[in-house]
C-alpha positions in Angstrom: 80.5 89.1 106.3 83.7 87.2 106.9 82.3 84.2 105.2 81.3 86.2 102.4 84.2 87.6 102.0 86.1 84.4 102.4 84.1 82.8 99.7 84.4 85.5 97.0 88.3 86.1 97.5 88.8 82.0 97.2 86.5 82.1 94.3 87.6 84.8 92.7 91.4 83.0 92.9 90.2 80.0 91.9 88.6 80.9 88.9 91.6 82.9 87.7 93.3 79.9 88.3 90.7 78.1 86.1 91.1 81.3 83.3 94.7 80.7 83.2 94.6 77.1 83.0 92.0 77.2 80.0 93.8 80.2 78.4 90.9 82.5 78.1 89.1 80.2 76.3 85.4 81.2 76.4 84.1 77.6 75.8 85.5 76.8 79.3 84.3 79.6 81.6 80.3 78.3 82.4 82.1 75.1 83.6 84.5 76.9 85.3 81.9 78.7 87.2 80.3 75.5 87.7 83.2 74.4 89.5 84.5 76.9 91.4 81.2 77.4 93.1 81.1 74.4 95.1 84.8 74.1 95.6 84.7 77.2 97.3 81.8 76.4 99.3 83.7 73.2 100.5 86.9 75.3 101.2 85.2 77.7 103.3 83.5 74.5 105.8 86.2 72.9 105.9 89.0 75.4 106.4 86.9 78.4 107.6 88.2 81.7 107.6 91.1 82.9 110.0 91.7 86.4 111.1 95.0 86.7 109.7 95.7 88.5 106.6 98.3 89.0 104.3 100.5 91.7 104.4 101.9 92.8 101.1 105.3 94.1 101.5 105.8 90.1 103.7 104.0 88.7 100.6 106.6 90.1 98.3 109.4 88.8 100.4 108.0 85.5 101.0 107.0 84.5 97.2 110.8 86.0 96.4 112.0 84.0 99.3 110.2 80.6 98.2 111.1 81.0 94.6 114.8 81.1 95.3 114.7 78.9 98.0 112.8 76.8 95.9 115.5 76.8 93.0 117.8 75.9 95.2 116.3 72.5 96.4 116.2 72.1 92.7 119.8 72.5 92.4 120.8 70.5 95.1 118.5 67.5 94.3 119.9 67.7 90.7 123.8 68.1 92.5 123.1 65.0 94.5 121.8 62.9 92.2 124.5 63.3 89.5 127.3 63.2 92.1 128.9 59.8 92.4 129.1 59.8 96.1 125.9 60.7 98.0 126.7 62.6 101.0 123.5 62.3 103.6 123.3 61.9 106.9 119.0 61.4 107.2 117.2 61.4 110.5 114.2 63.7 112.5 114.7 66.8 113.7 112.0 68.3 116.1 112.2 72.1 116.2 109.7 74.6 118.3 107.7 77.5 116.5 106.9 80.4 117.8 104.1 81.6 114.9 100.6 81.1 116.1 98.2 78.4 115.6 96.5 78.3 112.2 97.3 79.4 108.9 100.8 80.8 110.0 102.1 77.3 111.3 100.6 75.3 108.5 102.0 77.7 105.9 105.8 76.8 108.0 105.1 73.1 107.6 104.1 73.1 104.1 106.7 75.5 102.9 109.5 73.6 104.6 108.4 70.5 102.9 108.8 72.2 100.1 112.8 73.2 101.0 116.2 71.9 100.4 116.6 68.3 102.0 113.0 68.4 104.7 110.0 66.9 104.8 107.3 68.1 107.7 106.3 64.9 109.8 104.3 66.1 112.0 102.9 69.6 113.7 101.6 69.0 117.1 101.0 72.3 119.4 104.0 74.4 118.8 106.4 71.6 117.9 107.5 70.9 114.6 108.9 67.2 113.0 110.7 67.2 110.4 112.8 64.5 108.2 116.0 65.4 107.2 118.0 64.3 104.2 121.3 65.8 105.9 121.2 66.6 109.4 124.7 67.9 108.8 123.0 71.1 107.0 122.3 74.0 109.6 118.1 73.0 109.1 117.2 74.7 112.3 118.9 78.0 110.7 117.0 77.4 107.6 113.3 77.0 109.6 114.0 80.3 111.7 114.7 82.1 108.0 111.5 80.7 106.9 109.3 81.3 110.2 110.7 85.2 110.0 109.5 85.4 106.3 105.7 83.6 106.9 105.8 86.1 110.3 106.3 89.1 107.7 103.5 87.7 105.3 100.8 87.5 108.1 102.4 90.9 109.5 103.1 89.1 112.7 106.2 89.7 114.7 108.9 87.3 114.4 110.4 86.8 117.9 106.7 86.1 119.5 104.0 85.4 116.7 102.4 88.5 118.1 100.6 91.0 115.2 102.4 94.1 114.5 100.4 97.4 115.0 101.1 99.4 111.9 
């Protein structure tokens, strides 16, 4: 049952994306089915469903946080490119995460790669290695803020990564 649910959700989401990309053109709908079904099956084989569920309030909070931080990242890159003196202090920073293994940690690593001045290099156990454009920036605080948003997205307690009881 969990496998069918995972397949259905993934196929539905992928088909919706396909429908948006083809702008609802009926001539492309069957081709979308021919692509979405095998891709969804492969997705379930290579990335099995986990026990984590998204929580609507956390999803909305994460989405708004992500959009704002992405805009800040874009402005930061533009400012650095247009500035005659690029101020950087690059280096590596290793932080530990309190999020549980699986989807929450992967989402943290991938989200941080899209945030201002950071790129996830390695995720091993509860350690996340980041390449930072400027170590003088409060990167660790940004990691903690992102971690809290992701914990809320999955309905986890932000301090220990355990599920909260509604």
